[in-house]
C-alpha positions as CSV (number, residue, x, y, z in Angstrom):
1,M,4.0,-8.0,-20.2
2,H,7.5,-6.5,-21.7
3,D,10.2,-4.4,-19.9
4,R,11.8,-1.6,-21.8
5,N,13.6,-3.5,-23.3
6,G,11.3,-6.1,-25.1
7,K,11.9,-8.6,-22.1
8,R,9.9,-10.5,-20.4
9,P,10.5,-9.7,-16.6
10,A,11.4,-12.8,-14.0
11,P,8.6,-14.3,-12.1
12,D,9.8,-13.0,-9.1
13,E,10.1,-9.4,-10.8
14,L,6.5,-9.7,-12.0
15,R,5.1,-10.7,-8.7
16,C,6.7,-8.2,-6.7
17,R,4.9,-5.5,-9.1
18,Q,1.6,-7.4,-9.0
19,L,1.8,-6.8,-5.2
20,Q,2.9,-3.1,-5.4
21,A,0.1,-2.3,-7.6
22,M,-2.5,-4.2,-5.0
23,A,-0.7,-2.4,-2.2
24,E,-0.9,1.1,-3.6
25,N,-5.0,0.7,-4.7
26,L,-5.7,-0.8,-1.7
27,C,-4.2,2.2,0.0
28,N,-5.5,4.7,-2.4
29,S,-9.1,3.4,-1.3
30,A,-8.2,3.6,1.8
31,N,-7.4,7.3,1.6
32,R,-10.5,8.1,0.0
33,F,-12.6,6.8,2.6
34,R,-10.3,8.9,5.4
35,D,-11.4,11.5,3.4
36,D,-14.9,11.0,3.5
37,G,-14.7,10.2,7.7
38,K,-15.6,6.5,7.1
39,Y,-12.5,5.5,9.6
40,A,-13.5,1.9,10.0
41,I,-13.3,1.1,6.4
42,A,-10.0,2.8,5.8
43,S,-8.9,1.0,8.5
44,S,-9.4,-2.5,7.6
45,L,-7.9,-1.2,3.8
46,Y,-4.7,0.0,5.5
47,H,-4.4,-3.2,7.2
48,H,-4.8,-4.9,4.0
49,A,-2.5,-2.9,2.3
50,I,0.0,-3.1,5.1
51,A,-0.1,-6.9,4.4
52,T,0.5,-6.9,1.0
53,A,3.3,-4.6,1.0
54,E,4.9,-6.5,3.8
55,K,4.8,-9.6,1.3
56,I,7.2,-7.4,-1.2
57,V,10.9,-8.1,-0.8
58,C,13.3,-5.4,-1.3
59,N,16.5,-6.9,-0.7
60,G,17.2,-5.5,2.6
61,D,15.9,-2.1,1.5
62,P,13.4,-0.2,3.3
63,N,10.0,-1.0,1.3
64,P,8.7,2.8,0.4
65,V,5.3,1.3,-0.3
66,L,5.0,-0.2,3.4
67,E,6.3,3.5,4.6
68,R,3.9,5.5,2.4
69,I,1.1,3.0,3.6
70,R,2.2,3.3,7.5
71,Q,2.4,7.2,7.1
72,N,-1.0,7.2,5.4
73,Q,-2.6,5.4,8.2
74,A,-1.0,7.2,11.1
75,A,-2.2,10.6,9.7
76,M,-5.4,8.8,9.6
77,L,-5.3,7.7,13.3
78,K,-4.3,11.1,13.8
79,T,-7.8,13.1,12.2
80,Q,-9.6,10.1,14.3
81,S,-8.3,11.2,17.8
82,M,-8.7,14.8,17.1
83,G,-12.3,14.4,15.7
84,K,-13.2,12.6,19.2
């Protein structure tokens, strides 16, 4: 994998990209299960997405992937509690 300038990214940068992609994929899968009403599966996937996103180092900045996952998880919990 190369960046736009044709250079290979540093191993840490590559690992960060991989973790971000994995966290986003887990979150997208969780969203689909949430939309289908399968809250137990969605909750588990959100948990794994958060655990993965927490491994991403953002140089002290808030992790936008982690924040987005937490927002989606909160929306699921709200929907789930309204359905009871």
